[in-house]
C-alpha positions, 0 to 999 in steps of 0.5 A: 573466458578461456583457461589455458595452462592455469592462466585465465585469458579473455577472448578479446585478449586472446585475439590481441595476443594472436596479433602480437604473435603474428607481428613478432614472428615477422621480425623476432628471433625464436626466443620469443616463444620462451619469453619471460617477464624480464625478456626486455631487460635482457634483449632491449628489443622494443618488439618484445614489450607488448608480449611481455606486457600481455604475459604480466597482465595475464599473471596479474589477472590470475591473482583474482582466482587465488584471492577468490576464496579468501575474499569471499570468506572475509569480505562476503558482506560487501561483495555478492560476486567477487569475480565481477567486482575484481574484474571491474577494478583490475580489468585493464585489457582495454588499455595496457599503455601504463604497463608498457611504459613501466616495462620499458622504464624499470626493465624488471617489472615482474621483480618489483610487483607485489606477490599474492602474499604481499597483497594479502598483507596490505589489504588485511592491514587496511581492513583491520585498521581504520581508514585514517590509519591505512597509511601505516602498515605493520612491520614485515620482512623488508621494512622493520626497525632494523631494515628500512631501505628507500624502497620502504618510503611511500611511492617507491619500490625495490627489486629482488636479487638477480638470481631470485625468481618471484612467483606472483602466485605465492600467497604464503611467503613475502620475498626478500626485496630490498635491492635497487630502490626506484620510484614507483611506476605511473599507474601503480601505488607503492604503500609505505612499509612495502617494497613492491608495486600494486596496480591502481584500480580502475577509476583512480588517477595515479600519475608520478608525483611532483614536489611542491616547493612551498609545502614540501609535499608530493602533489597530488598525494599527501606524503613528504620526502624523507628528511636527510636524503637529498637524492630521494624524489617523489614517486607515484601513489602511496596508498589505496584505501577508503575515500576518507584517507586516500581521496587524492587517488580517486579520479576527481569529480567532473573528470573521467579517467579511462586509464589510471594515468590519464584524466580528461575533463567531462564535456558538455552534455555529460557528467562524471562522478568521482571515480568514473572511468568514462563520461555518462550522457545526461538525459534530454531534459536535464542540464549538464555543463562542462566539468560537472559531476551530476546532472540537473534532473529537477525537470523530471521531478516536476514532470513526475509530480505534475503527472501524479497530480494530473492523474489524481485530479482526473481520478478525483473528478472523474470518480465524482462525475462517474458516481454522480452520473450513476446516481442520476441514472439510478434516480431516473430508473427509480422514477420510471419504476415508481411511475409505472407502479403508480400508473398500474395501481391507478389502472387497477383501481379504475378497472375495479370501479368499472367492473363493479359498475358493470356487475351492478348493471348486469344484475339489474338487467338480469332481474328485469329479463327474468321477470319478462321471460318468466311468463313463457311456458316450458314448451316454448322454452324447450322448442327455442332451446333446440335452436340456440347455439351450443354453450361454452364456459363463461371464461372461454372465448368462441371457437375458431377454425383450426389454425386460425386461433386468435391470441389475446393481447397482453393488455387483455390478458392483464385485465383478465388476470385482474378480473379472475383474481381481484386480490392478485397483484400480478398486474403490477409486474406485467409489461406491455409487449412481453411474450412470456406474459403467461409465466408468473412474475419472476421471484426476487432472486431472478431479478438482475438489472437495476430497472427490474429491481426498482420495479419490483421494489416500487411494485411492492411498496404500492401493494403495501400502500393499497393494503394499508388503505384497505385496512383503515376501515376493517369489516369482519370479512376484512379481519378474516382476510387479514388473518388468512393472508399469507403475504403479511411479513412476520418477524421473530418476536422478542419479549423482554421482562425484568425483575428487581433490576438494580444498577450500582456504580462500581467505585462509588457504590451508588445506586443508579436504579433500584428494584425495577420490574416490568416487561416490554412486549412485542407489537407495542411502543413502550416509552420511558419518560422522566426528568433529566438524570432519572436514569432513562438511558441507564435503564435502556443500556442495561436492557440492551446489555451495554452498561459499562462501569457498573454492577447490575443485579436482578434478572432479565428474561428474553422470551421467558428464558435467562438468555443474554440479550447479546445472543439476539444482537443480529435482530436487535437494534439500538439507536444511540442518542448521538447521531453516529452516521458517516458524514462523507456518505450520502443518505442512501449510501449509509442506509444501503451499506447498513442493510447489506452488512446486517441483513441476511446474506441469503436475502436476494438483492432486490429484497434488500433494495426493497427494505432500503426503499421502504425505510427511505419512504417511511422516514420521508428521506426521498428528497435528500437520499442523494445528499451528503450527510455532512460533517463539522467541516462540510455542511450536509442535511439538516439535524432532523434529517440526520436524526432520521438517518440515525434511526433508519440505520437500525430499521433497515436491519428489520429488527425484532427488538428496537431500542431508541435513546431520545429519538425525537430530541432536536426534531420539530413536531412534523418530523417527530410525527413522521418518525413515530408513524414509521415506528408505528408501522414497525410495531404493527409488524410485531417489532418490540419498540422501546424508546426514551422521550425527553455506521463503516465507510463504504467501498464506494468512498468517493475520496472526498477527503481530497484536501487532506490528501493534497496537504499530505502530498504537499508536505511530502513534496517539501520534505523530499525537496529539502532532504534531497537538496541538503543531504547530498550523497557523499562517497564515504557514507553512500548517502547515510545521513540523507537516508536516515532523515528520510526514514524519520520524515516519511515515518512521521508523516505517514504515521500521522496521516494513517491515524485518520483511518481509525481515530475518527471512526471509533464511534462508528465501529462501536455502533456497527460492532454492537449490531453484529458487523464483522470486525475483520471486514471492517479492519480489512476494508480500512486497510485496503483503502489505505493501500492507495496511499501506500503506493502513491506516497513513496512516488510523491516523496521520491519525485523530489528527493531522488531528482534533487539528491541524485543517488547512484541507486536506481529509482526502482530500488528506492521506491521498493524500499520506501514502499515496504517502509510505508507499509510497515509504519502504517501498521504501527500507526493502526496500533496507536490509533486504536489503543491510544486517544488521538492526542497521545497517538500523535505524540507516539507517532512523532517520538517513535521514529526519532527514538528508534532511528537513534537507537538503530545508529548506535556504534559497535561499542554499545552492545545493548543499543546495537542489539535493540537497534537490530530489531527496529524497523529504521535499521532495516530500512536504512540498511536496504537504502545503503545496500542499494546505493553501495552496490553501484560503487565499484572499481576504486570504490571497492575498499570504501564500500567494504570499509563503510559496510563493515563499520555499520555492520551491514551486508549486501546479502541482506537487501531482500532480507531487510525488505521481508522484515519490513513487510513482516513487521507491517503484517505483525503490527496489523495483527496486533492492531486487529487484536487491539480493535477486538479487545479495546475498540469496544471500550 
């Protein structure tokens, strides 16, 4: 823009004026240089019309500069950039034919156009009243009870006195304008109660009206001729307000209006919305018939959902395939490591046997030679001794010439190492062809590859088997060897003693157990036996510090000190009677996750793998290690194997105190014997075991809940298709009702699906929390897994809703709002899932979005409801949706936009603010859910 003498002139407009000046200079008098708005009325020269038109348009454009501050102050809630919005509404530089025609028709158009004061009076009246009352203005200087000229009627205008000059920039005083009443020009509208003309905005259609003989109404407008005035005819448009009260001024749907006086039918392959200034080309795969106002984009919705389905199917199938391949590769690595360890052990055993036989033969031969040569004299021996070659140490080889030293092979070195140290186990880790065989075996921290880790683990297992076999028949020297063996694993011991232990119910004051005294010693298996209802589980719960709803008296000492048993929860294991294991994970995944969460963080990974492998072997779970544990809906391992997995979850933490509640219930004799053997091995390591006789989801979750996910996505698809079809976007509401139903539907569906994150795993959390697993890590892991649904579900819903509803806002805007909404309601669902039982949580998830949405839609008169609604998430989401859509309505829609946003109390400046509030609400509810998890999750 170029500013010149207080007038803003567009660069293209300057070129247009320059051409006009060149034309006029060739055939016009020098008076052109001082042309005024009424020049044509004085000269009747047609060549002056373009120049007069350009001058008038320049004055009209300059009015935006005058109104900028007032509009920004008064209507800032509906316009981010006032200059841009006014330019879209009144930028007629492309075609000024309507103004040329008006100049030639009225001859004094500048005397009939509204000044800044009259425009301000009209638009202020429109914004201060409802849309339905926009046709009736307040009395003013020209139109009142005492003065009502024909120019005050709708569609008509007047002029000022000949000696009166009109200053269009005057925004304070309304000029006296009651002379020479005429119908309003095409492309202008003349409101009832004003005697001046205002240009119709772009996107409108303002032709001269024609009388309808049947109804007596001036078509296409809705005003009638004044009674008793036969010479009065229909004028032009009479009002510009919201679409609800002035729909006839808007360019019809299926047509486009390049100027305010021209309307063209939309051609095939294009669509024209209401208020369009040009036709828009339809996308390639959409269908657009002639005279259509929207494009059929259903194909894009189906393509999007098809692409999403394909990606999810590939993701699900490939994830299972990748994990299966990985498990198969790990299984082969384990088999190779185990086979290598067994072969090394067998070779070691055979070498020992051969060495023992060779020693016996050597001793017999030595004794025989000793008896043979003992008869010879010392003289002969000394004579012969001088002829013998020099002696070398028994453990060295014969000397070789310099530079020709022969290196022994790896197998020879392995055998020499076994011969030199028969108790060493380095032979389990030596590899044929290893150039660094002289170095010692790498420690666990130095092992990185899977094969190295498995080889280390199975080597240690074979070593333990050999030691166990060796210690079956102990001699005195064997006992001494065990006492001095530094490789025996030791654990801190826990001794629990209790005296006069009494447990009483709080409400009924009934004694469940009275004055029980005893001691549980490390290295032993203590069994608590008795009939049903005798209080066995109650006793163990009291010892483990898990008694609830009762009062406990007496004393419990840990290692002779009155410490709480909770101080030792890192080395205390408790196996509940119910098998609380994750059915969607395999046996090995359950055990490995428990080990990685509960063993020391300083323990090397190979040692953790060794612990898991030791537990799997001791419990006899090798054949089902890669099998799913199973759920109620999906069959997995047997009940006995499930019970052993339940015990193994506590054994992998290598506890010093292990308490088991009926571990043999439901097991056959073979399984019970296998379990007791494993517990006996634990007791030999110093573990204090007491039992009664009569798990978090892994990060490597395989998304085996594909059926539930598919059901959620299908419901979202149906909801999006139904809402997109039934709730078409209307100009007066900008899709208000469709977005309101969208918020209710998405909130309800996403909340109910998010309940599964915590409602189904409460028992797992309680068990893992009691064993010392981090509650924060558990909560963050659950929330991180749900982020997948947070990203995908808005896409699934919009794939139907957006392409069936065809809002003016972009797909990206709608997706961002839905993303923040889903993140917010997911946090609310976490609170319900943790705080309420499942049935009550589902009821709250259904009621809350409906109630909050109704509160958020209270009118301005309900102050309490409006106040409460301003702090509810449906209000923020609805405002964000409407702002994104309303900003796409410009030109003739400007007043409708401002009127609707004013009625709802929304502001276009608050789009980012609403999204931030949704995200902060989601974070706040997650913090509240975590607090509930810490406070109520253990009950």
